[in-house]
C-alpha atoms as an extended CHARMM CRD file, in Angstrom:
* protein
*
       206  EXT
         1         1  MET       CA            -57.5820000000       10.7670000000       15.0720000000  PROA      1               0.0000000000
         2         2  ASN       CA            -57.9510000000       13.6500000000       12.6250000000  PROA      2               0.0000000000
         3         3  LYS       CA            -55.6000000000       14.1000000000        9.6930000000  PROA      3               0.0000000000
         4         4  THR       CA            -53.8270000000       17.1070000000       11.1840000000  PROA      4               0.0000000000
         5         5  LEU       CA            -52.9960000000       15.2620000000       14.4120000000  PROA      5               0.0000000000
         6         6  LEU       CA            -51.9630000000       12.1260000000       12.4950000000  PROA      6               0.0000000000
         7         7  SER       CA            -49.6190000000       14.1590000000       10.3110000000  PROA      7               0.0000000000
         8         8  GLY       CA            -48.0910000000       15.7480000000       13.4050000000  PROA      8               0.0000000000
         9         9  VAL       CA            -47.4620000000       12.3710000000       15.0310000000  PROA      9               0.0000000000
        10        10  ILE       CA            -45.8290000000       11.0250000000       11.8490000000  PROA      10              0.0000000000
        11        11  LEU       CA            -43.5650000000       14.0800000000       11.5750000000  PROA      11              0.0000000000
        12        12  PHE       CA            -42.5920000000       13.7500000000       15.2400000000  PROA      12              0.0000000000
        13        13  PHE       CA            -41.5410000000       10.1180000000       14.9140000000  PROA      13              0.0000000000
        14        14  ALA       CA            -39.7790000000       10.7690000000       11.6080000000  PROA      14              0.0000000000
        15        15  GLY       CA            -37.7800000000       13.5630000000       13.2020000000  PROA      15              0.0000000000
        16        16  ALA       CA            -36.9260000000       11.3910000000       16.2120000000  PROA      16              0.0000000000
        17        17  LEU       CA            -35.7210000000        8.5870000000       13.9300000000  PROA      17              0.0000000000
        18        18  ILE       CA            -33.4910000000       10.9410000000       11.9460000000  PROA      18              0.0000000000
        19        19  TRP       CA            -31.9980000000       12.3230000000       15.1720000000  PROA      19              0.0000000000
        20        20  MET       CA            -31.2440000000        8.8350000000       16.4720000000  PROA      20              0.0000000000
        21        21  LEU       CA            -29.6000000000        7.7800000000       13.2160000000  PROA      21              0.0000000000
        22        22  PHE       CA            -27.3140000000       10.7540000000       12.8450000000  PROA      22              0.0000000000
        23        23  PHE       CA            -26.8020000000       12.3590000000       16.2410000000  PROA      23              0.0000000000
        24        24  TRP       CA            -27.5310000000       10.0020000000       19.1320000000  PROA      24              0.0000000000
        25        25  GLN       CA            -24.6680000000        8.0100000000       20.6890000000  PROA      25              0.0000000000
        26        26  PRO       CA            -24.7630000000        5.5370000000       23.5720000000  PROA      26              0.0000000000
        27        27  SER       CA            -23.5270000000        6.7840000000       26.9170000000  PROA      27              0.0000000000
        28        28  GLY       CA            -19.7280000000        6.7900000000       27.0160000000  PROA      28              0.0000000000
        29        29  ALA       CA            -19.2720000000        6.5240000000       23.2470000000  PROA      29              0.0000000000
        30        30  PRO       CA            -16.7660000000        8.9500000000       21.7470000000  PROA      30              0.0000000000
        31        31  LYS       CA            -18.0610000000       11.8480000000       19.7140000000  PROA      31              0.0000000000
        32        32  LYS       CA            -17.5170000000       11.7270000000       15.9970000000  PROA      32              0.0000000000
        33        33  SER       CA            -14.8310000000       14.3690000000       16.2380000000  PROA      33              0.0000000000
        34        34  GLU       CA            -12.8690000000       12.2970000000       18.7590000000  PROA      34              0.0000000000
        35        35  THR       CA            -10.2360000000        9.7630000000       17.7480000000  PROA      35              0.0000000000
        36        36  MET       CA            -10.5620000000        6.2440000000       19.0590000000  PROA      36              0.0000000000
        37        37  PRO       CA             -7.3560000000        5.1350000000       20.8400000000  PROA      37              0.0000000000
        38        38  GLY       CA             -5.1970000000        2.9810000000       18.5730000000  PROA      38              0.0000000000
        39        39  LEU       CA             -7.0030000000        4.0450000000       15.4110000000  PROA      39              0.0000000000
        40        40  ALA       CA             -5.0250000000        7.1720000000       14.6290000000  PROA      40              0.0000000000
        41        41  ILE       CA             -3.7100000000        7.2280000000       11.0750000000  PROA      41              0.0000000000
        42        42  ALA       CA              0.0520000000        6.6430000000       11.2000000000  PROA      42              0.0000000000
        43        43  GLU       CA              2.5390000000        8.2410000000        8.8660000000  PROA      43              0.0000000000
        44        44  ALA       CA              3.6720000000        6.1310000000        5.9480000000  PROA      44              0.0000000000
        45        45  PRO       CA              6.7410000000        4.0730000000        6.9310000000  PROA      45              0.0000000000
        46        46  LYS       CA             10.0240000000        5.4540000000        5.6360000000  PROA      46              0.0000000000
        47        47  GLY       CA             12.3530000000        2.5100000000        6.2290000000  PROA      47              0.0000000000
        48        48  GLY       CA             15.9860000000        3.2490000000        6.9740000000  PROA      48              0.0000000000
        49        49  ASP       CA             19.2950000000        1.6760000000        7.8820000000  PROA      49              0.0000000000
        50        50  PHE       CA             19.8200000000       -0.6830000000       10.7970000000  PROA      50              0.0000000000
        51        51  ILE       CA             22.3830000000       -3.0810000000       12.2190000000  PROA      51              0.0000000000
        52        52  LEU       CA             21.2770000000       -6.4440000000       13.6190000000  PROA      52              0.0000000000
        53        53  ASN       CA             23.0260000000       -9.6750000000       14.5470000000  PROA      53              0.0000000000
        54        54  ALA       CA             23.4140000000      -12.7910000000       12.4160000000  PROA      54              0.0000000000
        55        55  TYR       CA             25.3950000000      -16.0160000000       12.8250000000  PROA      55              0.0000000000
        56        56  GLN       CA             28.0250000000      -14.7290000000       10.3940000000  PROA      56              0.0000000000
        57        57  GLY       CA             28.3370000000      -11.3980000000       12.2290000000  PROA      57              0.0000000000
        58        58  ALA       CA             26.6380000000       -8.0130000000       12.2610000000  PROA      58              0.0000000000
        59        59  VAL       CA             24.3670000000       -7.2660000000        9.3060000000  PROA      59              0.0000000000
        60        60  ASP       CA             24.4400000000       -3.5940000000        8.3420000000  PROA      60              0.0000000000
        61        61  LEU       CA             21.7850000000       -2.6120000000        5.8020000000  PROA      61              0.0000000000
        62        62  LYS       CA             24.0160000000        0.2310000000        4.6490000000  PROA      62              0.0000000000
        63        63  SER       CA             26.6070000000       -2.3000000000        3.4810000000  PROA      63              0.0000000000
        64        64  LEU       CA             24.0460000000       -3.8000000000        1.0930000000  PROA      64              0.0000000000
        65        65  ARG       CA             23.7850000000       -0.7550000000       -1.1680000000  PROA      65              0.0000000000
        66        66  GLY       CA             23.6380000000       -1.8700000000       -4.7810000000  PROA      66              0.0000000000
        67        67  GLN       CA             21.4320000000       -4.8420000000       -3.8850000000  PROA      67              0.0000000000
        68        68  VAL       CA             17.6670000000       -5.1560000000       -3.6380000000  PROA      68              0.0000000000
        69        69  VAL       CA             16.8630000000       -6.2090000000       -0.0630000000  PROA      69              0.0000000000
        70        70  VAL       CA             13.6830000000       -8.0230000000        1.0000000000  PROA      70              0.0000000000
        71        71  ILE       CA             12.8900000000       -7.7760000000        4.7210000000  PROA      71              0.0000000000
        72        72  TYR       CA             10.4330000000       -9.9140000000        6.6600000000  PROA      72              0.0000000000
        73        73  PHE       CA              9.5680000000       -9.7740000000       10.3840000000  PROA      73              0.0000000000
        74        74  GLY       CA              8.5800000000      -13.0130000000       12.0990000000  PROA      74              0.0000000000
        75        75  TYR       CA              9.8740000000      -15.8400000000       14.2780000000  PROA      75              0.0000000000
        76        76  THR       CA             10.9190000000      -19.4190000000       13.6830000000  PROA      76              0.0000000000
        77        77  TRP       CA              8.2320000000      -20.9340000000       15.9310000000  PROA      77              0.0000000000
        78        78  CYS       CA              5.5470000000      -19.3830000000       13.7290000000  PROA      78              0.0000000000
        79        79  PRO       CA              3.2230000000      -22.2190000000       12.6830000000  PROA      79              0.0000000000
        80        80  ASP       CA              2.0030000000      -21.0500000000        9.2850000000  PROA      80              0.0000000000
        81        81  ILE       CA              2.2540000000      -17.3620000000        8.3440000000  PROA      81              0.0000000000
        82        82  CYS       CA              6.0650000000      -17.1510000000        8.2880000000  PROA      82              0.0000000000
        83        83  PRO       CA              6.5840000000      -20.3980000000        6.3590000000  PROA      83              0.0000000000
        84        84  THR       CA              4.0160000000      -19.2750000000        3.7860000000  PROA      84              0.0000000000
        85        85  SER       CA              5.5690000000      -15.8300000000        3.3180000000  PROA      85              0.0000000000
        86        86  LEU       CA              9.1310000000      -17.1420000000        3.1710000000  PROA      86              0.0000000000
        87        87  GLY       CA              8.0290000000      -19.9570000000        0.8670000000  PROA      87              0.0000000000
        88        88  PHE       CA              6.5450000000      -17.4560000000       -1.5760000000  PROA      88              0.0000000000
        89        89  LEU       CA              9.7130000000      -15.3390000000       -1.4100000000  PROA      89              0.0000000000
        90        90  SER       CA             11.8460000000      -18.4420000000       -1.9500000000  PROA      90              0.0000000000
        91        91  ALA       CA              9.7790000000      -19.4160000000       -5.0050000000  PROA      91              0.0000000000
        92        92  ALA       CA             10.3890000000      -15.9610000000       -6.4880000000  PROA      92              0.0000000000
        93        93  LEU       CA             14.1240000000      -16.1190000000       -5.7530000000  PROA      93              0.0000000000
        94        94  ASP       CA             14.3310000000      -19.5270000000       -7.4280000000  PROA      94              0.0000000000
        95        95  GLU       CA             13.2470000000      -17.9260000000      -10.7100000000  PROA      95              0.0000000000
        96        96  LEU       CA             16.1300000000      -15.4470000000      -10.7250000000  PROA      96              0.0000000000
        97        97  SER       CA             19.2900000000      -16.1490000000      -12.6570000000  PROA      97              0.0000000000
        98        98  GLU       CA             22.6190000000      -16.4420000000      -10.8200000000  PROA      98              0.0000000000
        99        99  GLU       CA             23.5250000000      -12.9470000000      -11.9880000000  PROA      99              0.0000000000
       100       100  GLU       CA             20.2230000000      -11.5630000000      -10.6930000000  PROA      100             0.0000000000
       101       101  LEU       CA             20.5920000000      -13.3660000000       -7.3610000000  PROA      101             0.0000000000
       102       102  GLN       CA             23.8640000000      -11.5600000000       -6.7530000000  PROA      102             0.0000000000
       103       103  LEU       CA             21.8450000000       -8.3360000000       -6.6520000000  PROA      103             0.0000000000
       104       104  VAL       CA             19.2240000000       -9.5500000000       -4.1370000000  PROA      104             0.0000000000
       105       105  GLN       CA             19.4020000000      -10.2850000000       -0.4110000000  PROA      105             0.0000000000
       106       106  GLY       CA             16.6220000000      -11.5230000000        1.8600000000  PROA      106             0.0000000000
       107       107  ILE       CA             16.6220000000      -10.6870000000        5.5810000000  PROA      107             0.0000000000
       108       108  PHE       CA             14.4120000000      -12.5510000000        8.0390000000  PROA      108             0.0000000000
       109       109  ILE       CA             14.2050000000      -10.4860000000       11.2490000000  PROA      109             0.0000000000
       110       110  SER       CA             13.2110000000      -12.5920000000       14.2550000000  PROA      110             0.0000000000
       111       111  VAL       CA             11.1880000000      -10.6600000000       16.8270000000  PROA      111             0.0000000000
       112       112  ASP       CA             11.6200000000      -13.5540000000       19.2800000000  PROA      112             0.0000000000
       113       113  PRO       CA             15.2940000000      -13.3180000000       20.3320000000  PROA      113             0.0000000000
       114       114  GLU       CA             14.7410000000      -15.3780000000       23.5050000000  PROA      114             0.0000000000
       115       115  ARG       CA             13.9810000000      -18.5400000000       21.5340000000  PROA      115             0.0000000000
       116       116  ASP       CA             15.6630000000      -17.8390000000       18.1900000000  PROA      116             0.0000000000
       117       117  SER       CA             19.3970000000      -18.2960000000       18.5590000000  PROA      117             0.0000000000
       118       118  LEU       CA             21.6940000000      -16.9980000000       15.8220000000  PROA      118             0.0000000000
       119       119  GLU       CA             22.6560000000      -20.5550000000       14.8660000000  PROA      119             0.0000000000
       120       120  HSD       CA             19.0150000000      -21.5930000000       14.5920000000  PROA      120             0.0000000000
       121       121  LEU       CA             18.2120000000      -18.4710000000       12.5400000000  PROA      121             0.0000000000
       122       122  LYS       CA             21.0020000000      -19.3260000000       10.1270000000  PROA      122             0.0000000000
       123       123  SER       CA             19.6140000000      -22.8000000000        9.4240000000  PROA      123             0.0000000000
       124       124  TYR       CA             16.0190000000      -21.5280000000        9.3380000000  PROA      124             0.0000000000
       125       125  GLY       CA             16.7280000000      -18.8400000000        6.7410000000  PROA      125             0.0000000000
       126       126  GLU       CA             18.8450000000      -21.1520000000        4.6020000000  PROA      126             0.0000000000
       127       127  TYR       CA             16.1580000000      -23.8240000000        4.7440000000  PROA      127             0.0000000000
       128       128  PHE       CA             13.9970000000      -21.5690000000        2.6060000000  PROA      128             0.0000000000
       129       129  HSD       CA             16.7850000000      -20.1260000000        0.4640000000  PROA      129             0.0000000000
       130       130  SER       CA             20.5330000000      -19.5660000000        0.6290000000  PROA      130             0.0000000000
       131       131  LYS       CA             19.9060000000      -15.8530000000        0.0110000000  PROA      131             0.0000000000
       132       132  ILE       CA             17.8200000000      -15.3850000000        3.1740000000  PROA      132             0.0000000000
       133       133  TRP       CA             19.7520000000      -14.3630000000        6.2860000000  PROA      133             0.0000000000
       134       134  GLY       CA             18.2310000000      -14.8240000000        9.7160000000  PROA      134             0.0000000000
       135       135  VAL       CA             18.9620000000      -11.9130000000       12.0640000000  PROA      135             0.0000000000
       136       136  THR       CA             17.7760000000      -10.5640000000       15.4030000000  PROA      136             0.0000000000
       137       137  GLY       CA             18.7320000000       -8.1430000000       18.1660000000  PROA      137             0.0000000000
       138       138  SER       CA             17.5970000000       -6.7320000000       21.4780000000  PROA      138             0.0000000000
       139       139  HSD       CA             13.9360000000       -5.8750000000       21.9180000000  PROA      139             0.0000000000
       140       140  GLU       CA             14.8660000000       -2.1960000000       21.8350000000  PROA      140             0.0000000000
       141       141  GLN       CA             16.6170000000       -2.6440000000       18.4910000000  PROA      141             0.0000000000
       142       142  LEU       CA             13.7800000000       -4.7220000000       17.0790000000  PROA      142             0.0000000000
       143       143  ARG       CA             11.1240000000       -2.1880000000       18.0990000000  PROA      143             0.0000000000
       144       144  ARG       CA             13.0910000000        0.5910000000       16.4780000000  PROA      144             0.0000000000
       145       145  VAL       CA             13.5030000000       -1.2830000000       13.1830000000  PROA      145             0.0000000000
       146       146  ALA       CA              9.8540000000       -2.3880000000       13.2000000000  PROA      146             0.0000000000
       147       147  ASP       CA              8.7650000000        1.2230000000       13.7020000000  PROA      147             0.0000000000
       148       148  GLN       CA             10.9700000000        2.3360000000       10.8050000000  PROA      148             0.0000000000
       149       149  TYR       CA              9.2230000000       -0.0760000000        8.4550000000  PROA      149             0.0000000000
       150       150  GLY       CA              5.7060000000        0.1110000000        9.8360000000  PROA      150             0.0000000000
       151       151  ALA       CA              5.7580000000       -3.4830000000       11.0920000000  PROA      151             0.0000000000
       152       152  ALA       CA              4.0370000000       -4.5740000000       14.3000000000  PROA      152             0.0000000000
       153       153  TYR       CA              4.3310000000       -7.4900000000       16.7020000000  PROA      153             0.0000000000
       154       154  ARG       CA              3.3860000000       -8.4930000000       20.2340000000  PROA      154             0.0000000000
       155       155  LEU       CA              3.9320000000      -11.4990000000       22.4410000000  PROA      155             0.0000000000
       156       156  VAL       CA              0.7830000000      -13.4030000000       23.3960000000  PROA      156             0.0000000000
       157       157  LYS       CA              1.3180000000      -15.4520000000       26.5510000000  PROA      157             0.0000000000
       158       158  ASP       CA             -1.0760000000      -17.9030000000       28.1280000000  PROA      158             0.0000000000
       159       159  GLU       CA             -0.5470000000      -18.2370000000       31.8720000000  PROA      159             0.0000000000
       160       160  ALA       CA             -1.6890000000      -21.8410000000       31.6570000000  PROA      160             0.0000000000
       161       161  ALA       CA              0.9410000000      -22.7030000000       29.0500000000  PROA      161             0.0000000000
       162       162  THR       CA              4.7270000000      -22.6320000000       29.0870000000  PROA      162             0.0000000000
       163       163  ASP       CA              4.9330000000      -21.5880000000       25.4330000000  PROA      163             0.0000000000
       164       164  TYR       CA              3.7690000000      -18.4290000000       23.7360000000  PROA      164             0.0000000000
       165       165  VAL       CA              3.0270000000      -17.1390000000       20.2660000000  PROA      165             0.0000000000
       166       166  VAL       CA              3.8480000000      -13.8310000000       18.6160000000  PROA      166             0.0000000000
       167       167  ASP       CA              1.2460000000      -11.8840000000       16.6740000000  PROA      167             0.0000000000
       168       168  HSD       CA              3.0290000000      -10.0240000000       13.8970000000  PROA      168             0.0000000000
       169       169  SER       CA              2.4580000000       -8.2650000000       10.6050000000  PROA      169             0.0000000000
       170       170  ALA       CA              3.1950000000      -10.4390000000        7.5790000000  PROA      170             0.0000000000
       171       171  ASP       CA              4.2780000000       -8.0470000000        4.8300000000  PROA      171             0.0000000000
       172       172  LEU       CA              7.4800000000       -8.1290000000        2.7970000000  PROA      172             0.0000000000
       173       173  TYR       CA              9.3990000000       -4.8500000000        2.7650000000  PROA      173             0.0000000000
       174       174  ILE       CA             11.4390000000       -4.3100000000       -0.3810000000  PROA      174             0.0000000000
       175       175  VAL       CA             14.3680000000       -1.8920000000       -0.2390000000  PROA      175             0.0000000000
       176       176  ASP       CA             15.8670000000       -0.6470000000       -3.4860000000  PROA      176             0.0000000000
       177       177  LYS       CA             19.5450000000       -0.4930000000       -4.4310000000  PROA      177             0.0000000000
       178       178  GLN       CA             19.8630000000        2.9950000000       -2.9000000000  PROA      178             0.0000000000
       179       179  GLY       CA             18.5960000000        1.7670000000        0.4770000000  PROA      179             0.0000000000
       180       180  LYS       CA             15.1360000000        3.3070000000        0.2050000000  PROA      180             0.0000000000
       181       181  LEU       CA             11.9070000000        1.4790000000        1.0840000000  PROA      181             0.0000000000
       182       182  SER       CA             10.3750000000        0.8990000000       -2.3390000000  PROA      182             0.0000000000
       183       183  ASN       CA              7.4570000000       -1.5240000000       -1.9140000000  PROA      183             0.0000000000
       184       184  ILE       CA              5.4050000000       -3.1550000000        0.8370000000  PROA      184             0.0000000000
       185       185  VAL       CA              4.1550000000       -6.5090000000       -0.4280000000  PROA      185             0.0000000000
       186       186  ARG       CA              1.0580000000       -7.8420000000        1.3250000000  PROA      186             0.0000000000
       187       187  HSD       CA              0.9210000000      -11.3640000000        2.6960000000  PROA      187             0.0000000000
       188       188  GLY       CA             -0.3400000000      -13.8440000000        0.1290000000  PROA      188             0.0000000000
       189       189  THR       CA              0.9970000000      -11.9760000000       -2.8910000000  PROA      189             0.0000000000
       190       190  PRO       CA              1.8450000000      -14.6480000000       -5.5160000000  PROA      190             0.0000000000
       191       191  PRO       CA              5.5450000000      -15.4070000000       -6.1490000000  PROA      191             0.0000000000
       192       192  SER       CA              5.1410000000      -14.2500000000       -9.7530000000  PROA      192             0.0000000000
       193       193  GLU       CA              4.2740000000      -10.7260000000       -8.5740000000  PROA      193             0.0000000000
       194       194  ILE       CA              7.1490000000      -10.6980000000       -6.0810000000  PROA      194             0.0000000000
       195       195  LEU       CA              9.4670000000      -11.8190000000       -8.8760000000  PROA      195             0.0000000000
       196       196  ALA       CA              8.2630000000       -9.0140000000      -11.1560000000  PROA      196             0.0000000000
       197       197  LEU       CA              8.9100000000       -6.4170000000       -8.4400000000  PROA      197             0.0000000000
       198       198  LEU       CA             12.4020000000       -7.7500000000       -7.7830000000  PROA      198             0.0000000000
       199       199  ARG       CA             13.3370000000       -7.8370000000      -11.4480000000  PROA      199             0.0000000000
       200       200  GLY       CA             11.9900000000       -4.3420000000      -11.9500000000  PROA      200             0.0000000000
       201       201  LEU       CA             14.2310000000       -3.0000000000       -9.1760000000  PROA      201             0.0000000000
       202       202  ILE       CA             17.2420000000       -5.0900000000      -10.2210000000  PROA      202             0.0000000000
       203       203  ASN       CA             17.0840000000       -3.7290000000      -13.7540000000  PROA      203             0.0000000000
       204       204  LEU       CA             16.1230000000       -0.1770000000      -12.8150000000  PROA      204             0.0000000000
       205       205  LYS       CA             18.6470000000        2.2790000000      -14.2450000000  PROA      205             0.0000000000
       206       206  ASN       CA             19.5260000000        5.0210000000      -11.7640000000  PROA      206             0.0000000000
């Protein structure tokens, strides 16, 4: 093969390789300009007021103005994620003084109202800390509140089993004394960092 022909073959294959890398897509694959379902970028959560049910009566977030509120979505049958998150929150709350604790309220929102009775939620929240209220509501109410805060959950049922689990986001949502969503704390954040955030908002001069 002469040099001219060899060069042509090399250029051909090089061009084909570049085209495959940057332009070719398997049959049925979305174009780069298309958005994959479920991957659209959502707006940042804004939080907001809500009313849900607790053993001691209705809990209205609006009535907690002047306190820093920490919200967590989960369910009492959760095997590990919820206990870890609430344990970390409890450890942070334990470091607050009595005066500081008066300005903080934890709210554990159960997204499993069928199994989590109000009485059980009361004992579950207080097991972790006396400043954690367990609340729930109808699925319509829960979806609305979850959407407000950017939380997500879904029931995962196995037809072969009588029980089910709930996949859910595991962040802490911190609401400041004016009722505005201030911080979203990722799962696994050390209690010391949660404590620093709470103290910063407690002592913030408005």
